[in-house]
Residue, then its C-alpha position, 0 to 999 in steps of 0.5 A: m485490488d478487485a481480487l482482494r476486495t472480492g476475496i475479503s467479501a467471500l471470506a465473510g461466508y466462510d467465517v460462519a461462527e462469528v460473521a454475525d457477532n459484532s462484539v468488540e472481542a469477536t471483531i478483534r479475532k476476525g481482524i487477526r484472521l483477516t490480517a493473515q488472509g489478506p497477504t494470502i489472497v494477494a500472493a495467490h492471485h499474483r502466482l495464478r496470474q503467472g501460471l504458478e500454483p499458490l503456496a500455503p503460508n509458512p508458520d515459521l515466517s513473520h508477516a512480511g516474510n510470509f508474504l514474500y515467500m508466498m509471492f515468490g516461493e523462496l525464503p526471503d533474506e532478513e534484509t528484504t523482510g526488514l525492508l518490507d516490515v518498515d514499509f508496512i509500518l509506515h503505511a499502517e493506518h494513519g489518521a482519517n484518510a479516505s479509506a479509513f473514513a469510508a470504513r468508519v461510515t460502514a461501521s457506523t451503520i452497525s455493519d460487520l467488519h468484513s463489510a467495513v474492510v471491503t469498503g476500505v479496499g474499494t476506496l483504497k483502489g483509487p489512484a489518488h489514494g492507495g494507487a499513488a505508488e503504482e502511478v509513480m512507478k508507471m510515470s518513472l517507467d515512462i520517463g525511462n532515464p533521469e535526463n528525461a525527467e524534467e522535460y517529461a514532468r514539464n510537458h505533463l504538468e502543462s497538459g494538466g496532469r499531476i505528478m503523483g506522490f506529492g501533497h497530503r491532506v494534512y501535511r504541509a511539509e514533507d511527509p515524515r514517513a517519506r524520509h524512511l523510504r527515500d534512503r532505502a529506495q536509494a540503497l535498494g536501487e544500488k544493490k540491485g544495479e538499477p539506480r536510475w529509478f531513484q535518480i528519476l525520483s530524486h530529480l523530480e523531487q529536488k528540481t521539478m517539484l521544488p517550487y511547489r514546496d512553498r505551496g505545501i505540496c511536498v513528497n509523501v509516503d507513496f513517492f518512493a514506495g513504488a520504486i521499492y516494490y518494483l525493485l523487489d519484483i512486486r510489479t505495479t499491479c500488486s503495489s496498490p494492495f500493499s497499502h491495504l496489507a499495511a493499513s487493513p484490516a488491523g487498522r480497520c478493526s480499530a476504526w470499526s471498534s472505535t466507531r461502534t463504541t462511540s456511536 
């Protein structure tokens, strides 16, 4: 997230022609560019950390397909690309969450789009927001096997910890987006020969956290997302930026325009 935040901030200096143009039309153009530049930053940073050369985007691929190609250097199959498309759609800008609100605050000061997007990324970095999927997968790795899930969760809760991936500021029933990732996480785990990650999550959802449903603490969209990223070899350090690639900057651009036209 640090590389993504810094990269977006630096891009403002290269968008010389329109960086100071805060018209809605110019902001939409900048938003389109930032939508393409975000995955390029994340993929390049990932490859550099692996000791590999960054790859230029392939104009023949879709948004999700290009991201996978730039990450791993191979043309992705349609099934994997489709799975990532679904995840991006489900994580798209969704109401007035913390990062969307933060970006709107920046926009309300008549600041530029890059600044608003950077604000959103900084807010999204928090583990209680965009980092939830990463924390869920870290927890799953700590648990290791489904038979350890109940004891781990009980000890974790008794010590004052939280089980990430549950609860929502608005929803008091299951997050409707979660069901679309539940089945896909199970299918992907079976396809990859690693069903235990879904089994761990299923145990936590159906047994450990079941009593909390009456309090409105139900599974949210991030609960199964971390396992999907992990099974796609998008390891935990890259899962937080995923929320940005889906929600921003297209969503931030809409929020910026909405805020500016009503303020």
